[in-house]
C-alpha positions as CSV (number, residue, x, y, z in Angstrom):
1,M,-6.8,-91.6,30.5
2,T,-5.0,-94.5,32.2
3,T,-3.3,-95.4,29.0
4,A,-2.2,-91.8,28.5
5,R,-0.9,-91.6,32.0
6,D,1.2,-94.8,31.6
7,E,2.6,-93.5,28.3
8,I,3.5,-90.1,29.6
9,F,5.0,-91.2,32.9
10,G,6.6,-94.3,31.5
11,Q,8.2,-92.6,28.4
12,H,11.7,-92.9,29.8
13,M,11.4,-96.6,28.7
14,S,10.4,-95.8,25.2
15,L,13.1,-93.1,24.9
16,R,15.8,-95.5,26.0
17,Q,14.6,-98.2,23.6
18,T,14.6,-95.7,20.8
19,C,18.1,-94.5,21.6
20,A,19.4,-98.1,21.7
21,Y,17.6,-98.8,18.4
22,M,19.3,-95.8,16.7
23,Q,22.6,-97.0,18.0
24,G,22.0,-100.3,16.3
25,Q,20.9,-98.7,13.1
26,S,23.7,-96.1,12.9
27,E,26.1,-97.9,10.7
28,A,23.5,-98.7,8.1
29,I,22.3,-95.1,8.1
30,K,25.8,-93.8,7.7
31,D,26.4,-96.2,4.8
32,F,23.3,-95.0,3.2
33,Y,24.4,-91.4,3.6
34,G,27.7,-92.3,1.9
35,I,26.1,-93.7,-1.3
36,S,23.1,-91.4,-1.7
37,G,24.8,-88.4,-3.2
38,F,22.4,-85.9,-1.7
39,Y,23.5,-82.3,-1.0
40,S,20.5,-81.0,1.0
41,V,18.1,-82.4,3.5
42,T,14.3,-81.8,3.7
43,F,12.3,-82.6,6.8
44,T,8.6,-83.3,6.5
45,G,5.6,-84.5,8.5
46,C,2.0,-83.7,9.3
47,G,0.4,-81.7,12.0
48,P,2.2,-81.6,15.4
49,V,4.9,-83.9,14.1
50,Y,5.7,-81.4,11.4
51,A,6.5,-79.0,14.3
52,L,9.5,-81.2,15.0
53,C,10.8,-80.5,11.5
54,D,11.4,-76.9,12.2
55,S,13.6,-77.9,15.2
56,A,15.4,-80.4,13.1
57,E,16.1,-78.0,10.2
58,L,17.7,-75.5,12.6
59,S,19.7,-78.2,14.3
60,L,21.2,-79.4,11.1
61,R,22.0,-75.9,9.8
62,M,23.8,-75.1,13.1
63,R,25.9,-78.3,12.9
64,G,26.2,-79.6,9.4
65,G,27.0,-76.7,7.1
66,M,24.4,-78.2,4.8
67,T,21.3,-76.8,3.1
68,A,18.3,-77.8,5.2
69,M,14.6,-77.2,4.7
70,S,11.4,-78.1,6.5
71,M,8.1,-78.4,4.6
72,S,4.7,-79.8,5.7
73,A,3.6,-82.8,3.7
74,G,0.4,-80.9,2.6
75,D,2.5,-78.0,1.2
76,L,4.6,-80.5,-0.8
77,I,1.5,-82.1,-2.3
78,L,-0.2,-78.9,-3.4
79,N,2.9,-77.0,-4.6
80,M,5.4,-79.7,-5.7
81,P,6.2,-78.0,-9.1
82,R,7.4,-74.9,-7.2
83,Y,9.8,-77.0,-5.1
84,L,11.3,-79.4,-7.7
85,D,14.5,-77.5,-8.0
86,M,14.9,-77.4,-4.3
87,L,14.1,-81.1,-3.9
88,N,16.4,-82.4,-6.7
89,G,19.4,-83.8,-4.9
90,S,17.7,-83.7,-1.5
91,M,17.3,-86.4,1.0
92,I,14.0,-86.4,2.8
93,L,13.7,-87.2,6.5
94,A,10.1,-88.0,7.2
95,A,8.6,-88.4,10.6
96,S,5.2,-90.0,11.2
97,R,3.1,-91.3,14.1
98,T,1.1,-93.8,12.1
99,G,3.0,-94.1,8.8
100,K,-0.4,-93.8,7.1
101,E,-1.1,-90.0,7.0
102,T,-2.5,-89.5,3.5
103,E,-0.7,-86.2,2.9
104,L,2.6,-87.7,3.9
105,V,2.2,-90.8,1.7
106,Y,1.3,-88.8,-1.3
107,A,4.0,-86.2,-0.7
108,L,6.7,-88.9,-0.4
109,E,5.5,-90.7,-3.5
110,K,5.6,-87.4,-5.5
111,A,9.0,-86.4,-4.2
112,H,10.4,-89.8,-5.1
113,R,8.8,-89.9,-8.5
114,E,9.2,-86.3,-9.7
115,A,12.3,-85.1,-7.9
116,G,14.2,-88.4,-7.5
117,A,14.5,-87.7,-3.7
118,T,15.9,-90.4,-1.4
119,I,13.9,-91.0,1.7
120,I,14.5,-92.0,5.3
121,A,11.1,-92.5,7.0
122,C,10.5,-93.0,10.7
123,S,7.2,-94.0,12.1
124,T,5.9,-95.5,15.4
125,D,4.1,-98.3,13.6
126,E,5.4,-101.2,11.5
127,H,5.0,-102.2,7.8
128,T,3.2,-99.0,6.9
129,E,2.6,-97.2,3.5
130,V,5.4,-94.7,4.4
131,S,7.8,-97.5,5.1
132,Q,7.1,-99.0,1.8
133,I,8.1,-95.8,-0.1
134,A,11.3,-95.1,1.9
135,D,14.8,-96.2,1.1
136,I,15.5,-96.6,4.8
137,Q,12.7,-97.6,7.2
138,L,13.0,-96.7,10.9
139,E,10.1,-98.3,12.9
140,L,9.4,-97.7,16.6
141,P,6.4,-99.7,17.6
142,W,7.3,-99.4,21.3
143,A,6.8,-95.6,21.0
144,R,3.3,-95.8,19.4
145,D,0.6,-93.8,21.2
146,E,-2.2,-96.2,22.2
147,S,-4.0,-93.2,23.7
148,P,-5.5,-90.6,21.3
149,Y,-3.0,-88.0,22.5
150,L,0.6,-87.1,21.8
151,T,2.3,-89.0,24.6
152,R,5.4,-91.1,24.0
153,S,5.6,-90.9,20.2
154,I,6.6,-87.2,20.0
155,G,9.7,-87.6,22.2
156,S,10.9,-90.6,20.3
157,L,10.4,-89.0,16.9
158,Y,12.2,-85.9,18.1
159,L,15.1,-88.2,19.3
160,V,15.4,-89.9,16.0
161,N,15.6,-86.6,14.1
162,L,18.3,-85.4,16.5
163,Y,20.2,-88.7,16.3
164,N,20.2,-88.6,12.5
165,L,21.5,-85.0,12.7
166,G,24.4,-86.2,14.9
167,L,25.2,-88.9,12.3
168,L,24.9,-86.5,9.4
169,S,27.2,-83.9,10.9
170,G,29.6,-86.3,12.6
171,D,28.8,-84.8,16.0
172,V,29.7,-87.6,18.3
173,T,29.3,-85.5,21.4
174,L,25.7,-84.8,20.4
175,I,25.0,-88.5,20.1
176,D,26.6,-89.2,23.5
177,E,24.6,-86.5,25.0
178,I,21.3,-87.9,23.6
179,K,22.0,-91.1,25.5
180,A,22.9,-89.3,28.7
181,S,19.8,-87.2,28.4
182,T,17.4,-90.1,27.9
183,D,19.1,-92.0,30.7
184,G,18.3,-89.1,33.0
185,I,14.6,-88.8,32.1
186,E,13.3,-91.3,34.7
187,S,14.8,-89.3,37.6
188,F,13.6,-86.0,36.1
189,I,10.0,-87.4,35.9
190,S,10.2,-88.6,39.5
191,N,11.6,-85.4,40.9
192,N,9.3,-83.0,39.1
193,T,5.9,-84.7,38.8
194,A,4.4,-83.4,42.1
195,A,5.3,-79.8,41.5
196,I,3.9,-79.9,38.0
197,Q,0.7,-81.4,39.3
198,K,0.4,-78.6,41.8
199,V,0.6,-76.0,39.0
200,A,-1.9,-77.9,36.8
201,E,-4.4,-78.0,39.6
202,D,-4.2,-74.2,40.2
203,S,-7.6,-73.0,39.1
204,S,-6.6,-69.4,38.7
205,W,-5.2,-69.8,35.1
206,E,-7.4,-70.4,32.1
207,R,-5.0,-70.4,29.1
208,V,-1.4,-71.3,28.4
209,V,1.4,-69.6,26.5
210,I,4.5,-71.7,25.8
211,L,7.7,-69.9,25.0
212,A,11.0,-71.2,23.7
213,D,13.7,-70.3,21.2
214,G,16.0,-72.0,18.7
215,E,15.8,-75.8,18.4
216,L,13.1,-76.0,21.1
217,L,10.6,-73.7,19.3
218,G,9.2,-76.6,17.4
219,L,8.5,-78.4,20.7
220,A,6.7,-75.3,22.0
221,H,4.5,-75.6,18.9
222,A,3.9,-79.3,19.6
223,G,3.3,-78.5,23.3
224,A,0.6,-76.1,22.5
225,E,-1.2,-78.8,20.5
226,I,-0.8,-81.2,23.4
227,V,-2.4,-78.8,25.9
228,R,-5.3,-78.0,23.6
229,S,-6.1,-81.7,22.7
230,M,-5.5,-83.3,26.1
231,A,-6.6,-80.6,28.5
232,G,-9.1,-78.7,26.3
233,V,-7.3,-75.5,27.4
234,P,-6.6,-72.7,24.9
235,A,-2.8,-72.7,24.2
236,W,-0.4,-70.7,22.0
237,Y,3.4,-70.7,21.5
238,S,6.0,-68.1,20.5
239,N,9.7,-67.2,20.7
240,V,10.5,-65.9,24.2
241,L,11.2,-62.1,23.6
242,D,9.1,-62.0,20.5
243,S,6.0,-62.9,22.5
244,R,5.9,-59.2,23.4
245,Y,4.8,-58.5,19.8
246,V,2.9,-61.7,19.1
247,F,0.5,-61.3,22.0
248,G,0.7,-57.7,23.2
249,P,0.2,-56.4,26.7
250,A,-3.6,-57.2,26.9
251,F,-3.3,-60.8,26.0
252,I,-1.1,-62.2,28.8
253,N,-2.8,-61.4,32.2
254,D,-3.6,-63.0,35.5
255,K,-5.6,-65.7,33.8
256,T,-2.5,-66.9,31.8
257,L,0.0,-69.6,32.6
258,V,3.3,-68.9,30.8
259,I,5.8,-71.8,30.4
260,A,9.2,-70.4,29.3
261,V,12.4,-72.1,28.6
262,V,15.1,-69.7,29.7
263,S,18.2,-69.6,27.5
264,P,21.6,-70.4,29.2
265,E,23.3,-67.8,26.9
266,E,21.9,-64.5,28.3
267,D,20.5,-63.1,31.5
268,V,19.9,-59.3,31.2
269,H,17.1,-59.2,28.6
270,Q,15.5,-62.4,30.0
271,N,15.4,-61.0,33.5
272,L,13.8,-57.8,32.2
273,F,11.3,-59.8,30.3
274,L,10.4,-62.0,33.3
275,R,9.9,-58.8,35.3
276,E,7.5,-57.6,32.7
277,L,5.6,-60.9,32.8
278,R,5.3,-60.7,36.5
279,A,3.8,-57.3,36.2
280,T,0.9,-58.7,34.1
281,G,-0.1,-61.0,36.9
282,A,0.6,-64.1,34.8
283,K,1.5,-67.4,36.5
284,I,5.0,-68.3,35.3
285,V,6.8,-71.6,35.1
286,T,10.5,-71.4,34.0
287,L,12.7,-74.2,32.8
288,G,16.5,-73.8,32.4
289,R,19.9,-74.2,34.0
290,Q,19.1,-72.0,37.0
291,T,18.5,-73.8,40.2
292,D,17.1,-70.9,42.2
293,Q,13.5,-70.0,41.6
294,P,13.2,-66.5,40.0
295,A,11.3,-64.1,42.1
296,G,7.5,-64.1,41.4
297,T,7.4,-67.4,39.5
298,L,5.1,-70.2,40.3
299,L,7.7,-72.9,39.6
300,N,11.2,-73.2,38.4
301,I,12.3,-76.5,36.9
302,A,16.1,-77.0,36.8
303,L,17.2,-78.8,33.6
304,P,20.4,-80.8,33.4
305,P,23.7,-79.3,32.1
306,V,24.0,-80.0,28.4
307,R,26.2,-78.7,25.6
308,S,23.2,-78.7,23.2
309,I,19.9,-77.3,24.6
310,A,18.2,-79.5,22.0
311,N,18.7,-82.3,24.5
312,W,16.4,-80.4,26.9
313,G,13.6,-81.3,24.6
314,Y,12.7,-84.5,26.4
315,N,12.4,-82.7,29.7
316,F,10.4,-79.8,28.1
317,L,8.0,-82.2,26.4
318,F,7.4,-84.2,29.6
319,T,6.7,-81.0,31.6
320,V,4.0,-79.9,29.1
321,Q,2.5,-83.3,28.8
322,A,2.3,-83.8,32.5
323,L,0.7,-80.4,33.0
324,A,-1.9,-81.2,30.3
325,Y,-2.6,-84.6,31.8
326,F,-3.2,-83.3,35.4
327,R,-5.2,-80.3,34.1
328,A,-7.5,-82.7,32.3
329,G,-8.3,-84.2,35.7
330,I,-9.2,-87.6,34.5
């Protein structure tokens, strides 16, 4: 697990390099947008990386006033005829860890051939099958996971999606905030690692529920995959308040660790929900703008002030990755 440790706790370096890379590519990407003639955007990927597509779809619809869709690569392969009308005139933004996932390669080939879709593909490897299909290739070899787990790749792929959305929507403030957020990750890691390790080593919890809303829900999905694969601990995800109906009162109990991103937009319903969680005996970790630890929680992690909570994604991912790493105990 030494490689995984280095990649998780050193990911501030890969995030900064990815941000700088996107700054260097931005003019070429905007030029491509200008000549492509697309009128919708489709996000696709495989497995945990596909979880990022849900976040990206919502981010674009919030900012761009443009039709946006997210579809798994496997769904596109099996059901392409159903989606041809939707894909005509669409630009595909594909995210990939290896650039070699069979489903993604086939899906992009079919979308290009049968729907005439234009493609921007981002992978954390170079000269891959996915890159050969794409009209624009974004390659991040410094973000490749050398360990078998989702470590530094997932954050960089998330950043690329968000940066592309800033370029698509002309949201300069979002792009500036991406840089500021990645610049702050190193100190966030340093300031919070010991507290996260203490939670991870608490033997009283046996499963994890990760809760988030909006643009961060896709990261909660990816986070559950990270906990399962790295720590071997059962893990699930949900929207925050909706978890009442997803899991029910018997599921979350004193053997459950709940990691919840607290919205900066509302307090009343969230405070009531946290009170309900405490009554179950669950161990609770909160992340959000609050600096004071809510009563009855195991840990509160204060996140930096941002205009777009999408930029909390890097802090959120690190928190889950570090917890999974320390829980693995290797």
